[in-house]
Every structure is written in structure tokens, then in C-alpha cells.
C-alpha positions as a Markdown table, in Angstrom:
| # | Residue | x | y | z |
|---|---|---|---|---|
| 1 | Unk | -18.3 | 12.3 | -4.6 |
| 2 | Unk | -15.1 | 11.2 | -2.9 |
| 3 | Unk | -13.4 | 14.4 | -4.1 |
| 4 | Unk | -16.2 | 16.5 | -2.7 |
| 5 | Unk | -15.9 | 14.6 | 0.5 |
| 6 | Unk | -12.3 | 15.4 | 0.8 |
| 7 | Unk | -13.1 | 17.7 | 3.7 |
| 8 | Unk | -15.4 | 15.0 | 5.1 |
| 9 | Unk | -12.6 | 12.4 | 5.1 |
| 10 | Unk | -11.6 | 13.3 | 8.6 |
| 11 | Unk | -15.1 | 12.2 | 9.8 |
| 12 | Unk | -14.5 | 8.6 | 8.6 |
| 13 | Unk | -11.9 | 8.2 | 11.4 |
| 14 | Unk | -14.4 | 8.1 | 14.2 |
| 15 | Unk | -16.8 | 5.3 | 14.8 |
| 16 | Unk | -19.2 | 7.9 | 16.3 |
| 17 | Unk | -19.3 | 9.8 | 13.1 |
| 18 | Unk | -22.6 | 9.3 | 11.2 |
| 19 | Unk | -23.1 | 9.2 | 7.4 |
| 20 | Unk | -25.3 | 12.3 | 7.9 |
| 21 | Unk | -22.3 | 14.2 | 9.3 |
| 22 | Unk | -20.2 | 13.0 | 6.3 |
| 23 | Unk | -22.9 | 14.1 | 3.9 |
| 24 | Unk | -23.1 | 17.5 | 5.6 |
| 25 | Unk | -19.3 | 18.0 | 5.5 |
| 26 | Unk | -19.3 | 17.0 | 1.8 |
| 27 | Unk | -22.3 | 19.3 | 1.1 |
| 28 | Unk | -24.3 | 16.5 | -0.5 |
| 29 | Unk | -27.5 | 14.8 | 0.4 |
| 30 | Unk | -27.4 | 11.8 | 2.8 |
| 31 | Unk | -28.9 | 9.6 | 0.0 |
| 32 | Unk | -26.0 | 10.6 | -2.3 |
| 33 | Unk | -23.5 | 9.3 | 0.3 |
| 34 | Unk | -25.4 | 6.0 | 0.7 |
| 35 | Unk | -25.6 | 5.7 | -3.1 |
| 36 | Unk | -21.8 | 5.7 | -3.3 |
| 37 | Unk | -20.8 | 4.2 | 0.0 |
| 38 | Unk | -23.0 | 1.9 | 2.0 |
| 39 | Unk | -20.6 | 2.1 | 4.9 |
| 40 | Unk | -18.0 | 4.6 | 6.1 |
| 41 | Unk | -15.2 | 2.1 | 5.4 |
| 42 | Unk | -16.2 | 2.5 | 1.7 |
| 43 | Unk | -14.5 | 5.9 | 1.8 |
| 44 | Unk | -11.3 | 4.3 | 2.9 |
| 45 | Unk | -11.5 | 1.5 | 0.4 |
| 46 | Unk | -12.1 | 3.9 | -2.5 |
| 47 | Unk | -9.2 | 6.1 | -1.4 |
| 48 | Unk | -6.9 | 3.0 | -1.7 |
| 49 | Unk | -8.4 | 2.0 | -5.0 |
| 50 | Unk | -7.8 | 5.5 | -6.5 |
| 51 | Unk | -4.2 | 5.6 | -5.2 |
| 52 | Unk | -3.4 | 2.2 | -6.7 |
| 53 | Unk | -5.0 | 3.2 | -10.0 |
| 54 | Unk | -2.9 | 6.3 | -10.1 |
| 55 | Unk | 0.3 | 4.3 | -9.6 |
| 56 | Unk | -0.8 | 1.8 | -12.3 |
| 57 | Unk | -1.4 | 4.7 | -14.6 |
| 58 | Unk | 2.0 | 6.2 | -14.0 |
| 59 | Unk | 3.8 | 2.9 | -14.3 |
| 60 | Unk | 1.9 | 2.1 | -17.5 |
| 61 | Unk | 2.8 | 5.4 | -19.1 |
| 62 | Unk | 6.5 | 4.7 | -18.2 |
| 63 | Unk | 6.3 | 1.1 | -19.6 |
| 64 | Unk | 7.6 | -0.1 | -16.2 |
| 65 | Unk | 6.5 | -3.6 | -17.1 |
| 66 | Unk | 9.6 | -3.8 | -19.2 |
| 67 | Unk | 11.9 | -3.1 | -16.2 |
| 68 | Unk | 13.8 | -5.9 | -14.3 |
| 69 | Unk | 11.7 | -7.1 | -11.4 |
| 70 | Unk | 13.8 | -5.3 | -8.7 |
| 71 | Unk | 13.5 | -2.0 | -10.6 |
| 72 | Unk | 9.8 | -2.5 | -11.2 |
| 73 | Unk | 9.1 | -3.1 | -7.5 |
| 74 | Unk | 11.3 | -0.1 | -6.6 |
| 75 | Unk | 9.3 | 2.1 | -9.0 |
| 76 | Unk | 6.0 | 0.8 | -7.6 |
| 77 | Unk | 7.0 | 1.6 | -4.0 |
| 78 | Unk | 8.5 | 4.9 | -5.0 |
| 79 | Unk | 5.2 | 6.0 | -6.7 |
| 80 | Unk | 3.2 | 4.8 | -3.7 |
| 81 | Unk | 5.7 | 6.7 | -1.4 |
| 82 | Unk | 5.3 | 9.8 | -3.6 |
| 83 | Unk | 1.5 | 9.8 | -3.1 |
| 84 | Unk | 2.0 | 9.5 | 0.6 |
| 85 | Unk | 4.6 | 12.2 | 0.9 |
| 86 | Unk | 2.5 | 14.6 | -1.3 |
| 87 | Unk | -0.5 | 14.1 | 0.9 |
| 88 | Unk | 1.0 | 13.4 | 4.3 |
| 89 | Unk | -1.9 | 14.9 | 6.3 |
| 90 | Unk | -4.5 | 13.0 | 4.4 |
| 91 | Unk | -2.4 | 9.8 | 4.5 |
| 92 | Unk | -2.0 | 10.2 | 8.2 |
| 93 | Unk | -5.7 | 10.4 | 8.8 |
| 94 | Unk | -6.9 | 7.8 | 6.3 |
| 95 | Unk | -4.1 | 5.2 | 6.7 |
| 96 | Unk | -4.6 | 5.3 | 10.5 |
| 97 | Unk | -8.4 | 5.0 | 10.0 |
| 98 | Unk | -7.8 | 2.1 | 7.6 |
| 99 | Unk | -5.7 | 0.3 | 10.2 |
| 100 | Unk | -8.3 | 0.9 | 12.9 |
| 101 | Unk | -11.6 | 0.5 | 11.2 |
| 102 | Unk | -10.9 | -0.8 | 7.8 |
| 103 | Unk | -9.4 | -4.0 | 6.4 |
| 104 | Unk | -5.9 | -2.6 | 5.7 |
| 105 | Unk | -3.9 | -5.7 | 6.3 |
| 106 | Unk | -6.7 | -8.1 | 5.2 |
| 107 | Unk | -7.4 | -6.5 | 1.9 |
| 108 | Unk | -5.3 | -8.4 | -0.6 |
| 109 | Unk | -5.2 | -5.7 | -3.3 |
| 110 | Unk | -1.7 | -4.5 | -2.8 |
| 111 | Unk | -0.5 | -8.1 | -2.1 |
| 112 | Unk | -2.0 | -9.2 | -5.5 |
| 113 | Unk | -0.4 | -6.3 | -7.4 |
| 114 | Unk | 3.0 | -7.0 | -5.9 |
| 115 | Unk | 2.7 | -10.8 | -6.3 |
| 116 | Unk | 1.9 | -10.2 | -10.0 |
| 117 | Unk | 5.2 | -8.2 | -10.4 |
| 118 | Unk | 7.1 | -11.0 | -8.6 |
| 119 | Unk | 5.4 | -13.7 | -10.8 |
| 120 | Unk | 6.4 | -11.8 | -14.0 |
| 121 | Unk | 9.9 | -11.6 | -12.6 |
| 122 | Unk | 9.9 | -15.3 | -11.9 |
| 123 | Unk | 8.7 | -16.1 | -15.4 |
| 124 | Unk | 11.6 | -14.1 | -16.8 |
| 125 | Unk | 14.1 | -16.0 | -14.6 |
| 126 | Unk | 14.8 | -13.0 | -12.3 |
| 127 | Unk | 13.2 | -14.6 | -9.2 |
| 128 | Unk | 14.1 | -18.1 | -7.8 |
| 129 | Unk | 11.8 | -20.8 | -9.2 |
| 130 | Unk | 10.8 | -22.0 | -5.7 |
| 131 | Unk | 9.6 | -18.6 | -4.5 |
| 132 | Unk | 5.9 | -18.5 | -3.6 |
| 133 | Unk | 4.8 | -15.3 | -5.4 |
| 134 | Unk | 1.7 | -14.9 | -3.3 |
| 135 | Unk | 3.7 | -15.1 | -0.1 |
| 136 | Unk | 6.3 | -12.7 | -1.6 |
| 137 | Unk | 3.4 | -10.2 | -2.4 |
| 138 | Unk | 2.1 | -10.5 | 1.1 |
| 139 | Unk | 5.5 | -9.9 | 2.6 |
| 140 | Unk | 6.1 | -6.9 | 0.4 |
| 141 | Unk | 2.7 | -5.4 | 1.2 |
| 142 | Unk | 3.0 | -6.0 | 4.9 |
| 143 | Unk | 6.4 | -4.3 | 4.8 |
| 144 | Unk | 4.9 | -1.3 | 2.9 |
| 145 | Unk | 2.0 | -0.9 | 5.2 |
| 146 | Unk | 4.0 | -1.3 | 8.4 |
| 147 | Unk | 6.5 | 1.3 | 7.1 |
| 148 | Unk | 3.7 | 3.8 | 6.3 |
| 149 | Unk | 2.1 | 3.2 | 9.7 |
| 150 | Unk | 5.4 | 4.0 | 11.4 |
| 151 | Unk | 6.0 | 7.0 | 9.2 |
| 152 | Unk | 2.6 | 8.6 | 10.1 |
| 153 | Unk | 3.0 | 8.0 | 13.8 |
| 154 | Unk | 5.0 | 11.2 | 14.5 |
| 155 | Unk | 5.2 | 14.8 | 13.4 |
| 156 | Unk | 7.5 | 15.6 | 11.8 |
| 157 | Unk | 8.0 | 12.4 | 9.9 |
| 158 | Unk | 10.5 | 10.2 | 11.8 |
| 159 | Unk | 12.4 | 9.1 | 8.7 |
| 160 | Unk | 12.6 | 9.6 | 5.0 |
| 161 | Unk | 9.8 | 7.4 | 3.6 |
| 162 | Unk | 11.5 | 6.7 | 0.2 |
| 163 | Unk | 14.8 | 5.7 | 1.8 |
| 164 | Unk | 13.0 | 3.4 | 4.3 |
| 165 | Unk | 10.9 | 1.7 | 1.6 |
| 166 | Unk | 13.9 | 1.3 | -0.7 |
| 167 | Unk | 16.0 | -0.2 | 2.2 |
| 168 | Unk | 13.3 | -2.6 | 3.1 |
| 169 | Unk | 13.0 | -3.7 | -0.5 |
| 170 | Unk | 16.7 | -4.3 | -0.7 |
| 171 | Unk | 16.6 | -6.5 | 2.4 |
| 172 | Unk | 13.7 | -8.5 | 0.9 |
| 173 | Unk | 15.3 | -8.9 | -2.5 |
| 174 | Unk | 18.9 | -9.6 | -1.2 |
| 175 | Unk | 18.0 | -11.4 | 2.0 |
| 176 | Unk | 19.4 | -11.1 | 5.5 |
| 177 | Unk | 22.1 | -13.7 | 5.4 |
| 178 | Unk | 25.6 | -13.0 | 4.1 |
| 179 | Unk | 26.7 | -15.0 | 1.1 |
| 180 | Unk | 27.8 | -18.4 | 2.2 |
| 181 | Unk | 25.9 | -18.1 | 5.5 |
| 182 | Unk | 22.9 | -20.4 | 4.6 |
| 183 | Unk | 22.4 | -23.2 | 7.0 |
| 184 | Unk | 23.4 | -26.7 | 6.0 |
| 185 | Unk | 20.9 | -28.1 | 3.5 |
| 186 | Unk | 20.0 | -24.6 | 2.1 |
| 187 | Unk | 17.3 | -22.2 | 3.1 |
| 188 | Unk | 14.8 | -23.5 | 5.7 |
| 189 | Unk | 11.2 | -23.9 | 4.7 |
| 190 | Unk | 9.8 | -24.5 | 8.1 |
| 191 | Unk | 10.4 | -22.7 | 11.4 |
């Protein structure tokens, strides 16, 4: 149904669009649309689910779970970036719609996937023991989504998506402060 509704995806971006219009654009019965998606936001959620499943499939086939945590995070973001670049027009419409009408930054799916990678790295001693893996996953996901939202804002793309995601990951993994620049008493835990 979602594949058939590919043409109809543009309709999900407007609050005024009805499920009837989506069904008509997808050339299916209205009841069929409701059987699969009770609300328009369901199209957006399913789009995200399928993209994450595709990335998981690719990384699983490459045995990416065996990579060091930094490389594994880099591969995850690269594959997500590849999907966005390969379907920039679709990504522009649907990511914008997700930010406006969906739960883009409230849905913990990407946070959880990234936190799981961080946790596995922590278990292998690659991440500091005191790092909150859930918070790290949230930070990485927020960085990913904000980068995508900036990337879709203009035509042509204002920057190379892969370079920007890799650069952001480097900042997160390596930190902002130069070696030896930590404040007295170590890193602050309260602001």
C-alpha cells in the first residue's frame, strides 16, 4: 500500500488533505487506506520504519556489529545518508512533513537504535563507562535529524550530507575541547 501510495505521499504534507484524496492518488479504496493507516501521520511513520529496516538489513549483511563503535555509528549514518541522497525529493517532502505534523523529534526509534550501538561499544570498553547511552543516542539522533532538516531546506543541497554527518559524528565522538582543556575537576555534569 505504501509503495502504491508513493505518488500520494505529497498529500500527507498538508493538514487539509483528506484520506479520500490520498486513496484517490494511490488508486485504492478509502477503506484500504484506513485499514493500513488510521491517520495520515501513519504514512510518515511507516516511511521511517521502512528506511530504518533497510539500514538494519544492509548493516546486518555486512556484519557491521563486529565493527568498532565509531565505525559502526559512521556506517549507520552513512547508510541513512545514502537513503536520503538517493531519494532527495521524497526525503524533502516527507522529512519536512514529519517535522511539521508527525513526531519526528519525539519518536525514540532512531535514538534507541543509536543508543544500542553506543551501549554495545561501552560493553566492549570503547565508550567511557560513565556515558549515559540513552542520552548519547538522543544526542546522535537530534544531530542526524537537524542535519537532514538543514539539508532539505534549500535547492540545491547547501552542503554534502555525508560530509556533514561524518563531521558531526567526529565532534560528538572526540568532543569539543582540546586535549588538556577540561575544566578543573573533569567534565561538568551540570550546567
